[in-house]
C-alpha positions as CSV (number, residue, x, y, z in Angstrom):
1,M,-35.1,49.8,23.0
2,S,-37.1,50.3,19.8
3,T,-35.6,48.4,16.9
4,C,-36.3,48.0,13.2
5,V,-35.2,45.4,10.7
6,A,-32.0,46.6,9.0
7,L,-31.3,43.5,7.0
8,R,-33.0,40.1,6.3
9,L,-30.8,37.3,5.0
10,V,-30.8,33.6,4.1
11,L,-27.7,31.6,4.9
12,Y,-27.0,28.0,3.9
13,E,-24.7,25.4,5.4
14,G,-21.1,26.6,5.4
15,E,-21.9,30.3,4.9
16,P,-20.9,32.3,8.0
17,Y,-22.1,35.9,8.3
18,R,-20.3,38.6,10.4
19,V,-22.8,41.0,11.9
20,A,-21.9,44.7,12.1
21,R,-20.8,46.0,15.5
22,S,-23.5,48.7,15.3
23,A,-26.4,46.1,15.2
24,A,-28.8,46.0,18.1
25,A,-29.8,42.4,17.9
26,V,-30.2,39.4,15.6
27,R,-33.6,37.5,15.3
28,I,-34.0,34.0,13.8
29,R,-37.0,33.8,11.5
30,D,-36.6,30.2,10.2
31,G,-34.1,27.4,11.0
32,A,-31.5,27.3,13.8
33,A,-28.3,29.3,14.1
34,W,-24.9,28.9,15.7
35,V,-23.8,32.3,17.0
36,T,-20.4,33.2,18.4
37,Y,-20.5,36.5,20.2
38,A,-18.4,38.0,23.1
39,G,-16.4,34.7,23.4
40,R,-19.5,32.6,23.8
41,D,-21.3,30.1,21.5
42,T,-25.1,30.2,21.5
43,V,-27.7,28.2,19.6
44,L,-30.8,30.2,18.6
45,Q,-34.0,28.7,17.3
46,C,-36.8,30.2,15.2
47,G,-38.3,33.2,17.0
48,E,-35.4,33.9,19.4
49,E,-33.3,37.1,19.5
50,L,-29.9,37.8,20.8
51,P,-29.2,41.4,21.9
52,L,-25.9,42.9,20.9
53,R,-24.0,45.7,22.5
54,S,-23.0,48.4,20.1
55,G,-19.3,48.9,19.6
56,R,-18.3,45.7,21.4
57,D,-17.5,42.3,19.9
58,F,-19.0,41.4,16.5
59,A,-21.2,38.3,16.1
60,V,-20.6,35.5,13.6
61,I,-23.7,33.5,12.7
62,S,-24.0,30.3,10.6
63,A,-26.8,27.9,9.9
64,L,-27.0,24.9,12.2
65,G,-27.5,21.7,10.2
66,H,-28.4,21.3,6.6
67,A,-31.5,23.6,6.6
68,E,-31.4,27.2,5.4
69,L,-31.3,29.9,8.0
70,V,-33.4,33.1,7.7
71,L,-32.3,35.8,10.1
72,E,-32.9,39.5,10.6
73,V,-30.3,42.0,11.8
74,L,-32.0,44.6,14.0
75,A,-30.9,48.2,14.2
76,R,-31.7,50.8,16.9
77,E,-34.2,53.4,15.9
78,P,-32.6,56.8,16.5
79,G,-34.2,59.0,19.2
80,R,-35.7,56.2,21.2
81,S,-34.9,55.2,24.7
82,R,-32.9,52.0,25.4
83,S,-34.3,49.0,27.2
84,T,-33.6,45.3,27.3
85,I,-34.6,42.9,24.5
86,H,-36.1,39.9,26.0
87,R,-35.2,36.4,24.9
88,P,-36.9,34.2,23.7
89,V,-39.2,36.2,21.5
90,R,-41.8,34.0,19.8
91,S,-43.3,35.1,16.6
92,A,-46.1,33.8,14.4
93,V,-43.9,34.3,11.3
94,R,-42.6,31.0,9.9
95,C,-42.1,29.4,13.3
C-alpha cells in the first residue's frame, strides 16, 4: 500500500489522540507511544509503524513517559494497490 503523511503531531504527557478510522497507519517519529487499537495495547518506539484497517476500530495514542511524542498519521494514496505495511520500520529521521 502506498501511503502519504496526512498529519504530523506532537503530544505531551496526558494528551491522548484519537486517530480517524480512515487512517492507514501511524508512525512514531520521536519518543515512545502507548497505542490502544482493536482491543489491544501496544508500545511503539521511534521509527515503528502500526497498520490500521480502514473502517474498523479507531486507535487512541498517548505519549509514554514524560517525553514528547512526535507521530505521523498516514493516509492511503488513492489509486494505488494495497499491500502490507511492515513493522518495525526504521528511519534516519530523529531516531
